[in-house]
ZAGUBA-578725 format. One line per 10 residues: number of its first residue (from 1); for each residue x, y, z of C-alpha. Coordinates in steps of 0.5 Angstrom, whole numbers. Example, Ala and Ser with C-alpha at 12.3 -4.5 7.8 and 13.67 -1.06 7.14 Angstrom:
BEGIN
1) 25:-9:16 ~ 27:-2:14
***
This chain:
BEGIN
1) 200:207:220 ~ 196:209:214 ~ 194:215:217 ~ 202:217:218 ~ 203:215:211 ~ 197:219:208 ~ 200:225:212 ~ 206:224:209 ~ 204:224:203 ~ 200:230:203
11) 206:233:205 ~ 210:231:200 ~ 205:233:195 ~ 204:240:198 ~ 212:241:197 ~ 213:240:204 ~ 219:236:204 ~ 222:236:210 ~ 215:235:214 ~ 214:228:209
21) 221:227:210 ~ 220:226:218 ~ 214:221:217 ~ 216:217:212 ~ 222:216:217 ~ 217:215:222 ~ 214:209:219 ~ 221:206:218 ~ 222:206:225 ~ 217:201:226
31) 217:198:219 ~ 224:199:216 ~ 221:195:210 ~ 215:199:208 ~ 215:199:201 ~ 211:206:200 ~ 216:210:205 ~ 221:207:202 ~ 220:208:195 ~ 216:215:197
41) 223:217:200 ~ 227:216:195 ~ 223:220:190 ~ 224:226:195 ~ 231:225:194 ~ 231:225:187 ~ 227:232:187 ~ 232:235:191 ~ 238:233:186 ~ 240:227:191
51) 239:221:186 ~ 245:217:189 ~ 241:217:196 ~ 235:215:193 ~ 238:208:190 ~ 238:204:197 ~ 230:206:198 ~ 228:205:192 ~ 231:198:191 ~ 229:196:199
61) 222:198:196 ~ 222:194:190 ~ 225:187:194 ~ 219:188:198 ~ 214:189:193 ~ 216:187:186 ~ 209:188:183 ~ 208:194:183 ~ 211:197:177 ~ 212:204:179
71) 218:201:183 ~ 221:198:178 ~ 221:204:174 ~ 223:209:180 ~ 229:204:180 ~ 231:204:174 ~ 231:211:171 ~ 235:212:178 ~ 240:208:176 ~ 240:211:169
81) 241:218:172 ~ 246:216:176 ~ 250:213:170 ~ 250:205:172 ~ 248:203:166 ~ 250:196:166 ~ 245:195:173 ~ 239:199:170 ~ 239:194:164 ~ 240:189:169
91) 234:190:173 ~ 229:193:166 ~ 231:185:163 ~ 229:182:170 ~ 223:186:170 ~ 221:185:163 ~ 222:177:164 ~ 218:178:171 ~ 212:181:167 ~ 214:189:167
101) 210:192:161 ~ 205:197:158 ~ 209:203:163 ~ 211:210:162 ~ 218:207:161 ~ 220:207:154 ~ 218:215:153 ~ 222:217:159 ~ 228:222:158 ~ 233:218:162
111) 231:211:158 ~ 232:214:151 ~ 238:218:154 ~ 240:210:157 ~ 238:207:150 ~ 242:212:145 ~ 248:214:150 ~ 253:216:145 ~ 259:212:145 ~ 255:206:149
121) 255:199:147 ~ 248:198:146 ~ 248:191:142 ~ 244:188:149 ~ 240:195:150 ~ 237:195:143 ~ 235:187:144 ~ 231:189:151 ~ 228:195:147 ~ 225:191:141
131) 223:186:147 ~ 220:191:151 ~ 216:194:145 ~ 214:187:143 ~ 210:188:150 ~ 207:195:149 ~ 204:192:142 ~ 201:186:145 ~ 197:190:151
***
């Protein structure tokens, strides 16, 4: 399975998305909860502007391996891009409670849009941002 995943990643990095997708899906045929294959299928979906389709892949990757920071970031970012702000905030809060810290999340464009969206009731968002910033400073 590792060889198949490595081949998929090589195709993915080369921009050969169709080949990468086929290989990731082949992995999921035998291991439906494979976290890397699920995550990378989500990344492919986002790359071709089908972020909504990425969500179940990111969610399953995170549920299968919640210790992988990138899975949290990808899922939260996709939720923000699809304007599912309440769920993104809840997932971010859960991540922070479980130790998500010192990541690339704060400076991301999507996170900034999420945090400062005009008209968005953001009191809780600013509390979460404050917690996140505090966590960044303690590392």
